[in-house]
C-alpha positions in Angstrom: 87.1 93.8 72.6 84.2 91.9 73.5 84.1 91.6 76.9 81.2 88.9 76.7 83.4 86.7 74.7 86.2 86.9 76.9 84.0 85.9 80.2 82.0 83.0 78.3 85.7 81.4 79.5 84.3 81.4 82.9 85.8 84.4 84.3 84.2 86.3 86.4 86.0 89.9 86.2 88.7 91.4 83.5 92.0 92.4 83.5 92.9 94.7 80.6 96.3 96.1 79.4 96.2 99.8 79.9 100.0 100.6 80.4 102.2 97.3 78.3 105.9 97.1 77.1 107.5 96.3 74.3 107.2 92.3 73.1 106.7 90.1 70.1 103.9 87.6 71.0 102.3 84.7 68.9 98.5 85.6 69.6 96.7 82.5 68.3 93.2 83.9 68.0 93.9 87.6 67.6 93.2 89.8 64.8 96.8 89.5 64.1 98.3 86.2 64.5 101.8 87.1 65.5 101.8 90.6 67.5 104.2 93.3 68.0 103.7 95.6 70.9 105.4 98.6 72.0 105.7 100.9 75.0 102.6 103.2 75.7 99.5 103.8 77.0 96.2 102.9 75.8 94.3 106.1 76.5 94.7 110.0 76.3 97.3 111.1 78.8 95.4 114.3 79.8 97.2 117.0 82.1 98.7 114.4 85.0 102.0 114.3 83.3 102.1 117.9 82.5 105.8 119.3 83.9 107.4 115.5 84.4 110.2 114.5 82.8 108.7 111.1 82.1 106.0 111.1 80.1 104.6 107.6 78.6 104.3 106.9 74.9 100.8 106.9 73.6 99.6 103.7 71.8 98.0 103.9 68.2 94.2 104.0 68.9 94.4 105.3 72.2 92.3 108.3 71.2 89.4 106.3 70.9 89.6 105.5 74.7 89.2 101.5 74.2 89.4 101.3 78.2 86.6 103.2 78.4 84.7 101.5 75.9 85.3 98.2 77.8 84.6 99.5 81.2 81.0 100.5 79.8 80.9 96.6 78.4 82.1 95.4 82.2 79.2 98.0 83.8 76.8 96.9 81.8 77.4 93.2 82.7 78.0 93.9 86.3 81.4 92.4 86.5 84.8 94.3 87.8 87.3 96.0 85.1 90.9 96.1 86.8 93.7 98.1 84.6 97.1 96.7 84.7 99.8 99.1 83.8 104.1 97.9 83.6 105.2 100.5 85.6 109.4 100.5 85.7 109.9 98.4 82.6 110.0 100.2 79.6 112.6 100.6 77.0 111.4 103.6 75.3 112.2 105.6 78.2 115.1 104.1 79.3 116.8 104.5 75.8 115.6 108.8 76.1 116.8 109.2 79.4 119.5 106.7 80.5 120.0 108.5 83.9 117.0 107.2 85.2 117.7 103.8 84.7 119.4 101.1 86.7 123.6 101.4 87.1 125.5 98.6 87.4 128.4 97.9 89.9 130.8 99.3 86.8 129.1 102.1 86.1 127.2 100.7 83.4 123.8 101.9 82.4 123.0 98.9 80.3 119.4 97.8 81.4 117.6 100.2 79.3 113.9 98.5 80.1 114.8 99.0 83.9 113.6 102.6 85.1 115.3 102.5 88.9 112.6 103.0 91.8 114.6 105.2 93.8 115.3 107.9 91.1 112.8 110.9 92.0 111.9 111.3 88.3 110.7 107.6 88.0 109.0 107.9 91.0 106.9 110.7 89.9 106.5 109.1 86.8 105.1 106.2 88.8 102.9 108.1 90.7 101.1 110.1 87.6 100.8 106.8 86.0 99.0 105.0 88.5 96.6 108.0 88.8 96.4 108.2 85.1 95.5 104.3 85.2 92.7 104.6 87.8 91.3 107.7 86.4 89.7 105.2 83.5 87.4 104.0 86.0 88.6 101.2 86.8 88.3 99.0 89.8 91.7 98.6 90.7 94.8 99.4 89.6 97.4 96.3 88.7 100.9 97.3 89.3 103.4 95.5 87.7 107.2 96.0 87.7 107.1 98.7 90.4 110.1 97.1 91.9 113.8 96.9 91.1 114.7 94.9 87.9 116.7 91.8 87.6 120.1 91.5 85.0 118.1 88.6 83.1 115.5 91.2 81.7 116.9 94.2 81.0 116.5 94.5 77.4 114.4 92.7 74.6 117.1 90.9 73.0 120.5 89.9 75.0 123.5 87.8 74.6 125.8 86.0 77.0 128.8 83.6 76.2 129.8 83.5 79.9 128.7 81.2 82.4 128.1 84.0 85.7 126.8 81.6 88.2 123.7 82.8 90.1 125.8 84.9 92.3 127.4 87.0 89.6 124.5 87.2 87.7 122.3 88.4 90.5 125.3 91.0 91.6 125.1 92.2 88.1 121.8 93.3 88.3 122.0 95.0 91.3 121.5 99.2 91.1 124.3 101.2 92.1 123.2 104.8 90.7 123.4 108.2 92.9 120.0 108.0 94.4 120.3 104.1 95.1 124.1 104.6 97.2 122.2 107.8 98.6 119.2 105.9 100.1 120.7 102.5 100.8 123.2 101.8 103.3 126.8 100.5 102.8 126.5 100.9 99.1 129.9 101.6 98.3 130.9 98.8 100.1 128.0 96.7 98.0 129.6 98.2 94.9 133.1 97.3 95.4 132.1 93.6 96.3 129.9 93.3 93.5 132.8 94.8 90.9 135.0 91.7 92.6 133.0 89.4 92.6 131.5 89.8 88.8 135.0 90.8 87.5 136.6 87.5 88.5 134.0 85.6 86.4 134.7 88.2 83.6 138.5 87.5 84.0 137.9 83.7 83.0 137.3 82.7 86.6 134.5 80.2 87.5 130.9 80.7 87.8 130.0 82.1 91.2 127.5 80.6 93.2 128.0 81.9 96.5 126.5 85.4 97.1 128.6 87.5 99.5 126.7 88.6 102.4 127.3 92.2 101.9 125.6 91.7 98.6 122.7 90.2 100.5 122.4 93.0 103.3 122.2 95.4 100.2 119.5 94.0 98.3 117.5 93.7 101.3 118.0 97.2 102.5 116.3 98.2 99.0 113.4 97.0 100.1 112.0 100.3 101.9 112.5 102.2 98.7 110.1 99.8 97.0 107.7 100.1 99.8 107.3 103.9 100.2 106.9 104.5 96.3 104.0 101.7 96.4 102.3 103.6 98.9 102.7 106.8 96.9 101.4 105.1 94.1 98.6 103.6 96.4 97.6 107.1 97.8 97.4 108.5 94.4 95.1 105.7 93.1 93.0 105.7 96.0 92.3 109.4 95.6 91.1 108.7 92.2 88.5 106.4 93.7 90.4 103.1 92.7 92.7 100.9 94.5 96.1 99.5 94.0 97.1 95.9 93.6 100.5 95.4 93.9 101.8 92.5 91.1 105.0 90.9 92.7 107.2 89.0 90.0 109.2 86.8 92.4 107.1 83.8 91.3 107.8 84.7 87.5 111.9 85.3 88.4 111.8 81.4 89.6 109.3 79.7 87.1 108.4 81.8 84.0 110.5 79.6 81.4 109.6 76.2 82.5 107.1 76.0 85.3 109.7 74.2 87.6 110.5 76.8 90.3 113.6 75.6 92.9 114.4 76.2 96.3 112.5 78.5 99.1 109.0 79.9 98.3 108.9 82.8 96.4 107.8 85.0 99.1 111.2 84.4 101.0 113.4 85.4 97.7 111.2 88.7 97.3 113.8 90.7 98.6 115.7 90.3 95.7 114.1 92.5 93.5 114.0 94.5 96.5 109.9 93.4 97.8 109.2 93.1 101.4 105.9 91.5 101.4 104.9 91.6 105.1 105.8 95.6 104.6 103.7 96.2 101.5 101.1 94.5 103.2 100.4 97.9 105.1 101.1 100.1 102.0 98.9 98.2 99.7 95.4 96.6 100.0 95.3 94.3 97.6 98.8 91.6 96.4 99.1 89.7 93.3 101.8 86.8 93.0 102.8 84.6 90.0 102.1 81.0 90.4 104.3 80.0 87.4 104.4 76.5 88.6 103.9 72.8 87.1 103.4 71.4 90.7 100.3 71.9 92.8 102.3 71.5 96.1 104.7 74.1 95.0 101.6 76.6 94.6 100.1 76.0 97.7 103.6 76.2 99.3 104.2 79.7 97.5 100.4 81.0 98.4 100.8 80.0 102.0 104.3 81.8 102.4 102.5 84.9 100.9 99.1 84.7 103.2 101.6 84.2 106.3 104.0 87.6 104.9 100.6 89.6 104.5 98.5 88.9 106.9 94.8 88.0 106.7 93.7 91.8 105.8 95.1 92.2 102.6 93.6 90.4 99.3 95.7 88.0 97.9 95.3 87.1 94.0 96.8 84.0 92.3 97.8 84.2 89.0 98.2 80.6 86.9 99.0 80.1 84.0 96.3 77.5 81.8 98.3 75.9 79.5 102.5 75.9 78.5 104.5 75.4 80.3 102.7 74.9 83.5 99.4 73.1 82.8 98.6 69.8 81.0 94.5 70.0 81.3 91.6 71.3 82.7 91.6 68.5 85.8 95.2 70.2 86.5 94.2 73.7 86.3 91.4 72.9 88.6 93.7 71.4 90.7 95.9 74.2 90.8 93.3 76.1 91.4 91.9 74.7 94.5 95.2 74.5 95.8 95.6 78.5 95.8 92.4 79.1 97.4 92.8 76.4 100.1 96.1 78.1 100.8 95.2 81.4 101.1 94.0 83.0 97.6 91.0 85.0 98.0 91.0 85.2 94.0 92.5 83.3 91.4 93.6 85.2 87.9 94.8 83.7 84.5 96.9 84.5 82.3 96.5 85.9 79.1 93.7 85.9 77.3 95.4 86.7 74.4 98.3 84.7 74.2 96.5 81.3 74.9 94.9 79.0 72.0 90.7 79.0 72.3 90.8 75.4 73.8 93.1 76.0 76.6 91.0 79.0 77.4 88.1 76.4 78.2 89.9 74.8 80.6 89.0 77.7 83.0 85.2 77.1 82.5 85.5 73.8 83.2 87.6 74.7 86.2 85.1 77.2 87.4 81.9 74.6 86.6 80.1 73.6 90.0 81.0 70.3 91.0 77.9 67.9 90.3 
């Protein structure tokens, strides 16, 4: 990878996918035009996973240590390098060890991609992964999926010909494994309520739109699970001389498909994936949010809500998509970047280099150019 080429598009730091998940991506300017990715890390494992039950797959070419090579390039260029890791979204591990995945209200282990953050094997794996990425010499470790998963993204190919409605879909994504039931209060009552709610729809009833209070309370009560895990990973990363950026996917849950999020700001709905921004502010030094929205006003609203929840001390990074489906021009991107900064973001990041045509990436250069 040529760091100088990437920097030529107007960015001032790079974030490299150190540990990624399965995907089939259209890669407009890559060595392949359609790229098939698999779960795994892009570096040799070393000894950090010795004795652990969960060990990440290793990507082809990891023995050539591409992350360290990129670190040398960025160091020579004087720019920061961040290591991005997908933590608890790993289909390979979930299929090999179904008992560490989320268990729905019917007892099904039907989300192999979603490792449960309550499970002690998963927690040990996450700590080791954070430490391993930090050990590559990166300035920070960006932790994606360090929280509970949702029903809509538990496997790579999914089918449903039932209109569940938002409440039943949410309920079907809640985890009720033994470890969650031991950690989260009133789990049995919540599981029974989820089974009734979803079962009624699956038996032919209308879509469920109203979430029972017991399920909202159960979901909110899971936030200490995520906060404590993030704190453990942050401590391990700091011990390796780096720092943790917690990546909150709530904005993607709302706006990934079309860039048209609705309802409350993402910060107010983060509890749905077990995330409490205000609590995490005391556990992690840096926090990233996905501002997947077409409207500049929506980005300003989301960033402001997170800044208010996090307080002034936590670094806030706002991630924008420079092209489809969110952005139509360099001027549009510039307006959204300005709105993010004005509303409290310390840094604006852009997703993602390999997935976006080069002319779209050039919008970032125009956005970062000084005003005449």
